[in-house]
N, C-alpha and C positions, 0 to 999 in steps of 0.2 A: 615474725612481726613480733616486736617485743614489747612489752605493757609494764613500765614499771620494773621490777628486777623477775618477772614470770612472761615465760612465753606463752602464747594464748592461739588460738585456732579462731579463725573467721570462717563462716560458711554464708552465702546469700541463694536467693532465691530469683531466680528470672522466669520470667513472665511472656511466652509470646501472644502479643494481643493484637485486637485485630478493630481499627474503629469502626464502629456498625453504624450503619444508617437505620434507625427504629422509624416507621410512620405506617399511615391504616389506609385503607381504602377503601366502600364501598362501590356499589354497584350505578352504572352511572345515571339513573336519575334519581338516587337518593341525597341527602344531606349529610355533607362528611361531619367526621367527629369533629368535635370544637371542646373547649374547657369548661370542664365539669363533667363531660362525658368522654372523657377516655380513658382507653383499654388500656389494662397492665400489664408492663412485658418486667419479667424477670428474669437475670443474666448473672454470670459469675465474671470478678474483675478482678482483679490480682488476686485466686483465690477463695474471694470474698461472696457473698451473694448481696444481688442489689436490687431494686425496683425502679422504674422509670413509668412516668404516665406519657401515655402517646396520643396521640392525635392523628388529625391530616397531615400537619407537618413534621418535615423527617425533623428525628431527637438525636444527636449522637452519642454514641456511647463504648470508653474501649471495657473491650471485650474478650476473655481471654480465648485466644486461638481453641478450636476442637473442641469449646462447653457446649451445653447447652442454652438456649436462650427461648424461653418460653410468652408468650403474648394466652392474660386469660381469656376466659370461653366466654364472658359478656363483659361491658364495660360500666365504668361510671353509674353513667344515666340511664341505667335499667329499672324497670317500675312496674307494678303491677300492672299499669295498663299498657305499658310499651318498655322491647327491651333492643337492643341491639345486641348479636352473637356473633362468634361464626358458624359456620355451614357444621352442623351437626351436634350444635350448640357442645362442642368439644376442643380443647385449651389446643395451640398452633404451636407446635415445637420444631426449634433446625437448630442442628449442628454450624456452629457460627464456623467458616471459613474463610481464608482470602478471598474463594469466588462466590463464597455465600455471605455476604454482609449486607446487602439491600435488603431489610426483613420487611416486606409488607402484606401481611393477611388481608383478606376481606370478611367487614362485618356487614351481615343484615339486618335491617330495619322493621320489626315488626309490631303491628299493633294490636290490642287485644277490643274487639270492637264489642258492643255494647246493645244484644239486638233484642227487642221488645216487641211483642206479637201482641195484636190487638185484634178485638172481633170474634173470630174462633175457639171456644173453647173445648176440655173434653167432653162435658157434657148438651154442647150446641154448636155442633158440628156448623 
């Protein structure tokens, strides 16, 4: 290739990407995740790290094949009184491939109850 009066060489980076479907699920008796209570998924696209909020409806993202996609252990709606979390409160990581591109971890809803005891005391059983 000639540029002006000098020769120049060009190089290009090609990325093998997969169209991944990212969503979440909950046990059958639980309310699905929704706006304001999404999980965060981190992924690599064109060699750059990206994040996306994911709820029950699938979100499509172009992800570099062979890279790792990770869902956060807890959702955005987690508070001191209730939380939505993955099993063992640990992030879920997947290697993205053409065969492994529909990535749907299960989030569990837990509520911290307030327990009030009345009647018996330490001095009055």
